[in-house]
N, C-alpha and C positions, 0 to 999 in steps of 0.2 A: 660394677661400682654403683653405690647408692648415694644420692645427694638429697638432703632433707628438704631444701627449699630451692627456688629458682632465682637466678640473677635478674634484676630489673632490665628492661630493654636496652638502655644506653647509659653510659656513665654520666651524661648530662642530666638525666632525670633521677639519678641515684639518690639525691638528697630528698626529693619530693615523693618519689614513688614508694609505696609500701613494699616490704619484702613479700613476694608472692608465694602462696602455698602451692605445692605440687599436687596435681590432681589425685595421684595414687600414693600420697605420702602415708606412711604407717602412723605418723603422729599428726592428727588433724588439727592440733592447736598447741599453744605454749601456755602453761599456767603462769600466773603472775609470780608465784613463788620461784619457779625455775628461771624465769626471765630476770628476776632480781638477783638470784643466786649467781647467774652467769656474768653479772656486771663486776663482781669483785673477787678478790683473792688471787689476782694475777700479778706476777713480778714485773718490775719495770725492765724491759728488754731493749731500751734505747741504746744504740751503739754510738760511741763517742770517739773522737780523734781518728776518724776514718781517713785513710790515704786516698788521694785522688786516683781514678782509674789510670791505667798505664798510658793511655793516649790523650790525657787531658790537655797537654800542651798543644798537641796537634789539632784536636777538635776546636780549641780556642782560636788557633790561627785560621782554620777553615771558616769559622763564623766571622772572623774579622774580614776575610776576603769576600764573603757573601755580603756583609754590611757595606763594604766599599763599592760593590758592584751595583747595589740598589739603594742609593741614599734617599732618605725621605719617604720610604715605602715600608708599610707593615708587611712582614714576611712570616708565613705560617707553614710549619713543616710537621705534619702528623706522623706518629709511629704506626698507626693503624689499630684495628680492633680484632678481637678473636673472631674466627670464622667457624661456623658450625660444620662439623663433619657429618653428623647424623643425630637427629633428635636433640639430646642435651649433652652431646660430647663435641668437643672442639678440636680442630687441628692444632698441632703444636704451633705456638706463635713465633713469628719472625718479624721483627720491626722493619719498617721500610728502610731501604738502603740510605736514602737521603737523610733521614732522621738519625740513624745510627752513626753515619759518617760525621754528622755535625755535633753530636752529643756524647757518643759512647754508651748511651742508655739503650736498653733493649726491651723495656716493658710495654705491654699493651696499653692503649688509650693515651699514651704520652703525646704531648704536642710542644714543639719548640716555637716560640714567638719572639720575633725581633721587632721591637717598637721603635719608630724613628725618634731620635733625641739629639738635638743639635746637629753636629756633622756626622753622627754615627747612629747607633741603636742601643737601647737597653734590651737585655736578654732575659727571658723567663722560661723556665722549663715547667710545663703544666703536667702534673702527674696525679694519679690516685693516691691519697694519703693512706696511712695505716687504716685498716678496717675498724669501724667504730664499735666499741664495746658497750657504750651506753644504749645504742639502738638495737644491739644484738646482731648487727651486720656480720660481725666476725665469725659467728657460728651458724646463723640462719641463712645467710646469702650463699648461693652456689659458688661465688668467687671470693667468699670470706676466707680469712687466713686459716681457720681450722680445717678448711676443705682443700685449699690449693697452696697454702704456704704463706709465710710472712712477706709483706712488702716493706720496702724501705720507707721510713718516715720522710717527710719533706726536708727536714733538717739534715738527715743522713744523705739524702740525694744531693743537697747543695754541696756537701763535703766531697762526695764522690765525683761529681761532674763539673764542679766549679761554676755553676749557674744558679741564680736564685730560683727557688721552686715554689709553686703555688698549686692550689687544688684545681684539677682539670675540670671538675664539675661546675665550676663557675665561669669557665672560658666561653662556652657557646653564647651565653647571654652577653658577655662583654664584647665579643666579636660582633654580635648583632647590632650593637650600638656604636661600633667603631666608625670613624670618619677618615677620609683621606685614602690614597691609593693602597691597595692590598694585593698581595700575591699569595697563592697557596699551592702546595704540591698536591695534585689531585690523585684520586684513585685509592686512597687509603682510609679515609674517615668520612663517611657520609654525613654524620652529624655536624662536623666542623664545616664541611662544604655547604651544607644547608644554611648554616648561620651566616655564610659569606655570599650567598647566591646572588645578591643584588650589588655586590661590591667588587667582584672579580670578573675577568674576561678570560676566555680560553687562550687567546693569543698571549696575553701577559703571563699567565700561569705556565704556559709552555716555555717561555723564555727563562723562567726560574728553573724549570726541570732541566732544560738544556744546559744552563750554566752549571748546575750541580753535577750533571753527567760529565761535562768537559773538565770540571775541576778534578775529577778522579783519573784523568788520562795519565798524568805524571804522579807516581807514587812517592810519598815521603819515606824516610828511613823506617819509621814504625811500620808502615804498610808492607815494605819490602821484607822486613823481619817476620811479619805475620805470614806472608805468602811463603817464605822459606819454611816456617813451621808447618804450614799446611802440606807443602810438598814432602817434607821429611816424614810426616805421619803417613802420607799416601804411599811412599816407598815401602814403609813397613807393612801397610795394608796389602800391597802387591805380593810381598814376601809371604804374608799369611795365606794368601790364596794359593800360591804355588804349592805350599806345604799340604794343602788339603784337596788337591785335584783328584786324588783317588776317591775321596768321599763325594765330590761333585759328580764323578762318573757314576757313582752308585745311586745318586739322587737326581739332581738337575742343576741348571744354571742358578737357581735360587740359593743353593748352598754357597756359591761364589759371592752372590750379592750379600747374603747374610754374614759371611766371613768378613768381607770388607767393611760392612756396616758396624760390626763390633769394634773394629779399630777406630772408626770415625767417632763413635759415641764414647769410647774410653779416653781418647786423646783429644777430641775436639768437641764441637757443638753438634755436628751432624755430618751427613754427606752434603757436598755443595750443590748437588743435582742428582737426579735419578741415575743410579749406577747402570751402565750398559755392560752386561755380562753375556756376550753374544758368542755362542759356540757354533761351529759348523757354518751352514749357510745363513744363519741368523746374523753373522758378521757383516753380511751385505746389506742389512737394514740399518741405516745410519744411526737412528735413535731407537734401538731395540731395548726397551726397558721392561718388557713383560717378564723376561728372564725365567721362562717356564719350560724351556726346551732341554733336550738331553745333552750331556757332555760326553763325547766319545773319543777314545784313543784313536789317533790318526787325523783328527780334525784340529783346526785352529780355534783358539779362544781369543776373541777381541774384548779386552777389558778396558773400559773407559770410565774412570772413577776419580773422585777427588774428596779429600777430607776438608771440611770447613772448620776453621778455628773458632774459639769462643768469641772472637771479635768479628766473625762473619767473613773472613777472607778465605777463599777456596783455592785449592789446587785443581788442575784439570790435566790428567795424564792418561795416555793410552799406550798399551803394549799389546801386541798380537803374538800369542804364545802357542807353541805346539803342545797339545794336551799330553802327549806321551813324551815330551821333552826333546824331540828331534824333528826338524822340518823335513818334509819330503822334498824331492828335487823341484817340483813345480811350485810348492809353497815357498821354498827358499828363493826361487827366481822372482816371484812376485814380491816377497818381503824385501829382498835386497834392492829391488827397483824403488820401492817406497822409501827405504832407508837412504838411498842415494839422492832421492828427491828432497827428503828432509834435510840432509846435509847441505844441499844447495840452498834451501830456504833459510836455514839457520845462518849460513855464511852471509846472507844478504841483510841480516838484521844488524843495523848499526846506526848511530846518530847521523842525521842528515839524509838518510835514505828515505825514499818514498814508502809509505805503508804498503803499497801494492807490490813492491819489489820482491819481497820474500815469497809472495804468492806466485808471481810470474816465474821466478827462478825454479820453484818446485814443479809448477805445471809444465814447464819446458822439458824437464827431465822425464816426467811421466809420459808426455807426448812422444818423446824420442823412443822410449821403451815400447810403447804401443805400436809405433811405426815399425820398429825393428822386429817385433814379434809378428808382424803382418796382420795385426788386428784392425788397423785403420790405414787407409791409403795416405801416403805423404804427398808433398814434403811436410816437414814439421811446422813450418811457418803457416802453411795452409790449414793444418789441423788446429793450431792455436787461434788463427784468425776466425775460423768458423766455430771454435769451441767444441770440436768433435770429440776431444778427449773426455768431455764431461759425461759421456754415457757411462764411463767406468770410474770417474772421479768427480762426483757431482758437487761436492761442497767446496767452500773456500778453504784456504790453507791455514787460517788462524784468525784469532780475535783477541781483543783486549781482555785482561783477566784482573779480578780484584774482589770486591764484595759481592759482585754478581759473577757467575761463571762467564757470561757474555757481558762484561762490564762496559760502562759508558755507552750503552746502546742508544741513548737519546742525543748523543753528540751530533753536531752537524756533519754532513758528509765531507765538507771541505776541511774539517779539523780531524776527521777520523780516517776513513778509507782513502780519501784524496789528500790526506795530510802527510806530515813528515815525522819520522821517528825522533824522539828525544830521550836523553838519559833519564831513567826513572820509569819509563813505560815498561809494562810487563804484558807479554802477549804469548799466545800459543803458536806453535808451528806444527801442523798436523796433516800432512798429505796422506792420501789413501787411494787404494785401488780396490774396486768391488766388482766381482763378476757374478752376476745373479745366476741362481741355479737354473733358471729357465731362459737364459740368454743364448740363443742359437747362433749368434754372430761370432762366438768364440769357441775354440776347441773344447771338447768335453772335459778335458783335464783341468781347465781353468774354472769351470762352473762351480759355484758355491764357495769360492775362495774370496774372503774379504780381509784386507790388511790396512790398518791405520797405525801410525806411530806418532805420538804427540808428546811434546815437551813444553815446559813453561820457561820462557826466555826473558831475561831482564836486559833492557838496553842500557849499556854502560857508557861512560865518557869515551872509551876507545874501542867499542865494539859491542859484545854481548856476553852474558853469563847464563849458562843453562842451569836453572835452579833444580832441575830434576835429573842432573847428570849422574847421580848415584844409582839410577836404575838403568841397567844395561840396555843398549839399543841394537848394536850390530848382531847379526844372526848367530854367529859362533859364540859371541859373548853371552847372548841370551841362553843358549843351550847349556853353556858351562855354569851359568848362574843357577839355572833350574836344577841341574844335576847336583850342585853343591847344597841346595836347599832340601832336596828330596833324598839325598844319600844314594 
């Protein structure tokens, strides 16, 4: 890729800073004639009568709840900026969850500001406007529209998101002069934070972050629909993988990763997290994302993957599949134990239950199996009290799911892991057993076997609903499903 000119350092200085020449540009300058020529002869492409984004009603309700929680305070929620991958190339941009949750907008450099007004707030969405044709920005700037694509105008943005829009390049100066209490979501926009450095405190900003995290604990109908979309695409991605396991055997785990990624990019925005395509003993590494190992007949494949929708909601599903389509006797023994633990965990997911209940239920089953197999000395109560089962089942049994794969991570302990389940919460149930290849405390036949089964569970008014139920779980059903897909 060749880019003629460089982008100025920050959006805040874009109006004042000249468009910088690249050191090794093939065009050392721009003639007056060319500059004048590029200003004219362009059609009017303004879009009119745009429909609001699908979640506009929900984002408005979320902003109203935020306003009610922090009356009389200025609230600043940035989307974030592009991050350099190497030299003059950037990572694909993903707006901060807090910003996208409140606005539905996903463009870099955006900032939502709620200004106190009376008993509530006025809302402004600060964005980069269309790139300027008079200054040549649109064709000389590395982020100009002829290089990276058209941006929405501020008028278009107002129609889409239902929020008055202004030029973000004016915001830092305005914030620097602001008075009164201010809170900002930190960690996304250094320029905005610098403008507020003498007006905010870490403690107050953390309260804002915690509130926005806890607001996402219970999903609205739009969010549940998006999560179901993500899961449905993920199911199709798993089917894609099963159909090409022979090609993965001829290459590596990367073929599996790439196959699933194709589904994620065709039907969604991206994968929701780094795909774990762990074959053989790699399945015992909980977050194996290198995906560069061999795929062998007779081994298990632990595939932990999720499609992220265009609105940033992600699935998180795991299946452990026999590469050749049939579990061996010992593989089936371990798999069925994990399945039984997952069944116990899912059964414990219901409104009014403690968040820890499904974890405890699954862990009890795994501990019982380990004692029965003679791998750890009982009784089971002693094993659980001392956590001895954790040598082979290290992680927790699940987590909240939403716009982050580990959603609501900043929520208070008392409202999350020590909290109570409510209708509308969506969480994973994912017990596992992992026998490391070098674990001399277990019989040799167990070594190198790793099994995890994970589903996405919606808490309903009368129990729960498995959003990923379309993907078989029981060992005999998995074998039949794979046989049907591979012929």
